[in-house]
C-alpha positions as CSV (number, residue, x, y, z in Angstrom):
1,X,11.2,14.9,39.2
2,X,8.6,12.3,39.3
3,X,6.2,14.6,38.2
4,X,8.2,15.2,35.0
5,X,9.0,12.1,34.2
6,X,5.0,10.9,34.4
7,X,4.7,13.7,32.3
8,X,6.6,12.4,30.0
9,X,5.3,9.7,30.2
10,X,2.0,10.3,29.9
11,X,2.7,12.8,26.7
12,X,4.4,10.2,25.2
13,X,1.1,7.8,25.1
14,X,-0.8,11.0,23.9
15,X,1.5,11.2,21.0
16,X,1.4,7.5,20.3
17,X,-2.9,7.8,20.4
18,X,-2.5,10.3,18.3
19,X,-0.6,8.9,15.8
20,X,-2.2,5.9,15.7
21,X,-5.9,7.6,15.2
22,X,-4.8,9.6,12.2
23,X,-3.1,6.7,10.7
24,X,-5.9,4.6,10.6
25,X,-8.0,7.5,9.6
26,X,-6.0,7.9,6.8
27,X,-5.9,4.1,6.1
28,X,-9.6,4.2,5.7
29,X,-9.7,7.1,3.8
30,X,-7.3,5.4,1.6
31,X,-9.5,2.2,0.9
32,X,-12.8,4.3,0.3
33,X,-10.8,5.8,-1.9
34,X,-9.8,2.9,-3.8
35,X,-13.5,1.2,-3.8
36,X,-14.2,4.5,-5.9
37,X,-11.4,3.9,-8.4
38,X,-12.0,0.8,-8.3
39,X,-16.3,1.6,-9.4
40,X,-15.0,4.2,-11.5
41,X,-13.2,1.2,-13.6
42,X,-15.9,0.4,-16.0
43,X,-16.5,3.6,-17.2
44,X,-12.9,4.4,-17.7
45,X,-12.1,1.1,-19.8
46,X,-15.3,2.3,-21.8
47,X,-13.4,5.5,-22.6
48,X,-9.9,3.4,-22.5
49,X,-8.3,6.6,-25.2
50,X,-7.5,8.5,-21.7
51,X,-6.0,5.7,-20.1
52,X,-3.1,5.0,-23.4
53,X,-2.7,8.8,-23.2
54,X,-1.6,8.6,-19.4
55,X,-0.1,5.5,-20.5
56,X,2.8,7.7,-22.4
57,X,3.4,9.7,-19.5
58,X,3.6,7.1,-16.7
59,X,4.8,4.3,-18.5
60,X,6.7,5.3,-21.8
61,X,8.2,7.8,-20.7
62,X,9.7,5.9,-17.1
63,X,11.3,3.4,-19.8
64,X,15.0,5.3,-20.0
65,X,15.5,4.8,-16.6
66,X,13.9,2.1,-16.5
67,X,15.9,0.7,-19.2
68,X,19.6,2.3,-18.4
69,X,19.3,1.0,-14.5
70,X,18.3,-2.5,-15.5
71,X,21.5,-2.3,-18.3
72,X,24.1,-1.8,-15.2
73,X,22.2,-4.2,-12.6
74,X,22.7,-7.1,-15.1
75,X,26.4,-6.0,-15.9
76,X,27.0,-5.7,-11.8
77,X,25.4,-8.9,-11.3
78,X,27.4,-10.4,-14.4
79,X,30.3,-9.1,-13.0
80,X,30.3,-9.4,-9.1
81,X,28.1,-13.2,-10.2
82,X,31.4,-14.4,-11.7
83,X,33.8,-13.3,-9.0
84,X,31.9,-15.4,-7.1
85,X,31.2,-19.0,-8.9
86,X,34.7,-18.7,-10.2
87,X,36.2,-19.8,-7.0
88,X,33.7,-22.9,-6.9
89,X,34.3,-23.2,-10.5
90,X,30.8,-22.6,-11.4
91,X,31.2,-19.7,-14.1
92,X,29.1,-21.8,-16.7
93,X,26.3,-21.1,-14.6
94,X,26.7,-17.4,-14.1
95,X,23.2,-17.2,-17.0
96,X,20.9,-18.7,-14.4
97,X,22.4,-17.0,-11.4
98,X,22.0,-13.5,-13.4
99,X,18.1,-14.5,-14.6
100,X,16.9,-16.1,-11.3
101,X,17.9,-12.7,-9.3
102,X,16.4,-10.4,-11.8
103,X,13.2,-12.1,-12.9
104,X,12.7,-13.2,-9.1
105,X,14.2,-10.6,-7.3
106,X,15.2,-7.4,-8.6
107,X,13.4,-7.3,-11.8
108,X,10.0,-6.4,-10.2
109,X,11.7,-4.5,-6.7
110,X,14.0,-2.4,-8.6
111,X,11.9,-1.2,-10.8
112,X,9.0,-0.7,-8.9
113,X,11.2,1.5,-6.8
114,X,11.9,4.0,-9.8
115,X,8.6,3.6,-11.0
116,X,7.7,5.2,-7.5
117,X,10.5,7.6,-7.9
118,X,9.7,8.8,-11.7
119,X,5.9,8.2,-11.9
120,X,4.5,8.2,-8.8
121,X,5.9,11.5,-7.7
122,X,5.2,12.7,-11.0
123,X,1.2,11.3,-10.5
124,X,1.0,12.6,-6.8
125,X,2.0,16.9,-7.6
126,X,0.2,16.5,-11.1
127,X,-3.2,15.7,-9.3
128,X,-2.5,17.7,-5.9
129,X,-2.2,20.5,-8.3
130,X,-5.6,20.1,-10.0
131,X,-6.7,20.4,-6.5
132,X,-4.8,23.4,-5.8
133,X,-6.0,25.1,-8.6
134,X,-9.9,23.7,-8.0
135,X,-10.3,22.0,-11.4
136,X,-11.1,18.7,-9.6
137,X,-14.0,21.3,-7.6
138,X,-14.3,22.6,-11.0
139,X,-15.0,19.0,-12.8
140,X,-17.3,18.5,-10.1
141,X,-19.8,21.1,-10.5
142,X,-19.8,20.5,-14.0
143,X,-21.4,17.2,-13.0
144,X,-17.9,15.6,-14.3
145,X,-17.0,12.3,-11.9
146,X,-13.1,13.0,-11.8
147,X,-12.7,9.6,-10.7
148,X,-13.6,8.9,-14.5
149,X,-11.4,11.1,-16.2
150,X,-8.9,12.5,-14.0
151,X,-8.4,9.9,-11.0
152,X,-9.2,6.3,-12.6
153,X,-7.3,6.6,-16.5
154,X,-4.0,7.6,-13.9
155,X,-4.2,4.6,-12.0
156,X,-5.5,2.3,-14.6
157,X,-1.9,3.0,-16.2
158,X,-0.2,3.0,-13.7
159,X,-1.3,-0.4,-12.8
160,X,-1.2,-1.5,-16.7
161,X,2.6,0.0,-17.3
162,X,4.5,-1.5,-14.0
163,X,4.6,-5.1,-15.7
164,X,5.8,-3.8,-18.7
165,X,8.5,-1.9,-17.1
166,X,10.0,-4.7,-14.8
167,X,9.6,-7.4,-18.1
168,X,11.8,-4.4,-19.6
169,X,14.1,-4.3,-16.6
170,X,15.0,-8.0,-16.6
171,X,15.5,-8.5,-20.3
172,X,17.6,-5.3,-20.3
173,X,19.8,-6.9,-17.3
174,X,20.0,-10.4,-18.4
175,X,21.4,-8.6,-21.8
176,X,24.1,-6.6,-19.2
177,X,25.2,-9.6,-17.6
178,X,25.3,-11.7,-21.3
179,X,27.5,-8.4,-22.0
180,X,29.6,-8.9,-19.0
181,X,30.1,-12.1,-18.7
182,X,30.5,-13.9,-22.4
183,X,31.9,-10.3,-24.0
184,X,34.4,-9.5,-21.2
185,X,35.0,-12.2,-18.8
186,X,35.1,-15.1,-21.3
187,X,32.1,-17.5,-19.8
188,X,30.9,-19.9,-22.9
189,X,28.0,-18.4,-24.8
190,X,25.9,-22.1,-25.1
191,X,26.4,-22.6,-21.7
192,X,24.6,-19.3,-20.5
193,X,21.8,-19.8,-22.7
194,X,21.6,-23.0,-22.3
195,X,21.9,-23.4,-18.3
196,X,19.6,-20.4,-17.6
197,X,16.6,-21.8,-20.1
198,X,16.9,-25.1,-18.2
199,X,17.1,-23.7,-15.0
200,X,14.1,-20.8,-15.2
201,X,11.1,-22.1,-15.3
202,X,8.1,-20.1,-16.4
203,X,5.5,-20.8,-14.0
204,X,7.8,-21.2,-10.9
205,X,9.8,-18.1,-11.5
206,X,9.0,-15.7,-14.8
207,X,4.8,-15.8,-13.6
208,X,6.0,-15.5,-9.5
209,X,7.9,-12.4,-11.2
210,X,5.1,-11.1,-12.9
211,X,2.4,-11.4,-10.3
212,X,5.3,-9.3,-7.8
213,X,5.0,-6.4,-10.3
214,X,1.5,-6.7,-10.9
215,X,0.8,-6.3,-7.0
216,X,4.2,-3.8,-6.9
217,X,1.9,-1.8,-9.6
218,X,-1.3,-1.7,-8.2
219,X,0.6,-0.7,-4.5
220,X,2.4,2.3,-6.2
221,X,-0.4,3.8,-8.1
222,X,-2.7,3.4,-5.3
223,X,-1.0,5.5,-3.2
224,X,0.8,7.9,-6.2
225,X,-3.3,8.9,-7.0
226,X,-4.7,9.0,-3.2
227,X,-1.9,11.5,-1.7
228,X,-2.2,13.6,-5.3
229,X,-6.1,13.2,-4.1
230,X,-6.4,13.7,-0.5
231,X,-2.9,16.6,-0.2
232,X,-3.5,19.7,1.4
233,X,-4.0,22.4,-1.6
234,X,-0.6,24.5,-0.9
235,X,2.6,24.2,-2.5
236,X,3.7,22.8,1.3
237,X,1.0,20.1,1.1
238,X,2.1,19.1,-2.1
239,X,5.8,18.9,-1.9
240,X,4.8,16.8,1.6
241,X,2.4,14.5,-0.6
242,X,4.7,13.8,-3.1
243,X,7.6,12.9,-0.2
244,X,5.1,10.7,1.2
245,X,4.2,8.6,-2.1
246,X,7.9,7.9,-2.7
247,X,8.3,7.1,0.7
248,X,5.3,5.1,1.4
249,X,6.1,3.3,-2.3
250,X,8.8,2.0,-1.2
251,X,8.4,0.7,1.8
252,X,5.0,-1.0,0.7
253,X,7.0,-2.1,-2.0
254,X,9.4,-4.0,0.2
255,X,7.1,-5.1,2.7
256,X,5.1,-6.9,-0.2
257,X,8.2,-8.2,-2.0
258,X,8.7,-9.9,1.7
259,X,5.6,-11.2,2.1
260,X,4.8,-12.9,-1.6
261,X,8.2,-14.1,-1.7
262,X,7.8,-16.3,1.2
263,X,4.0,-17.2,-0.1
264,X,5.8,-18.0,-3.4
265,X,9.2,-19.4,-3.1
266,X,8.5,-21.4,0.3
């Protein structure tokens, strides 16, 4: 009995050791990959047309889910916020509640999660398929750097698109909250916009939200491009890499959100 328990404990310790070594090895590869990406950015900027093409597929094609989700999130905020504020006779502060909730938190976070699910998974699958069909190897054989031609433009496109999508999410969400609060629940229009304007600061709220979206865009795009490049070149490997992209990106966004919120608003 004791031997079985001891063997189980030793097996668990071995598992933790293998997991830790694998995690840090993969983390090291990811950072080396990031260094190669950053070194390729000057050449990517020199051929910015490639980045613009990727911004269409990464950013513009994600616009529908961002706009629709932002509208409904804003409408739900307006409805729930009104039901809470009316108990305290402060329903005229609905605009402040909707705007601060979206600009500070929900806009950057929810749009980053949607971006990871839609654009991040697409980037991983596309790059993984290029690796599986040996397109990246063929480019290297022809002395074409895949970091400059394939990976860098996609990374830069996601990095640029994410803050724009987050701003669109927040703007549409505020409009959705306005429609519900003013159009359906009868909140005064002037009070809605005036109190929002007086309470929301450019530096304290809007810029902090923009910084969050920039950090989230960097993290999500880095993870997506790395997972595609590092995938096992099989159909099962690409499927697992796509799943890891969504899971790891979501965890990174939520963890970074806590850290950034503690630094910015405390």
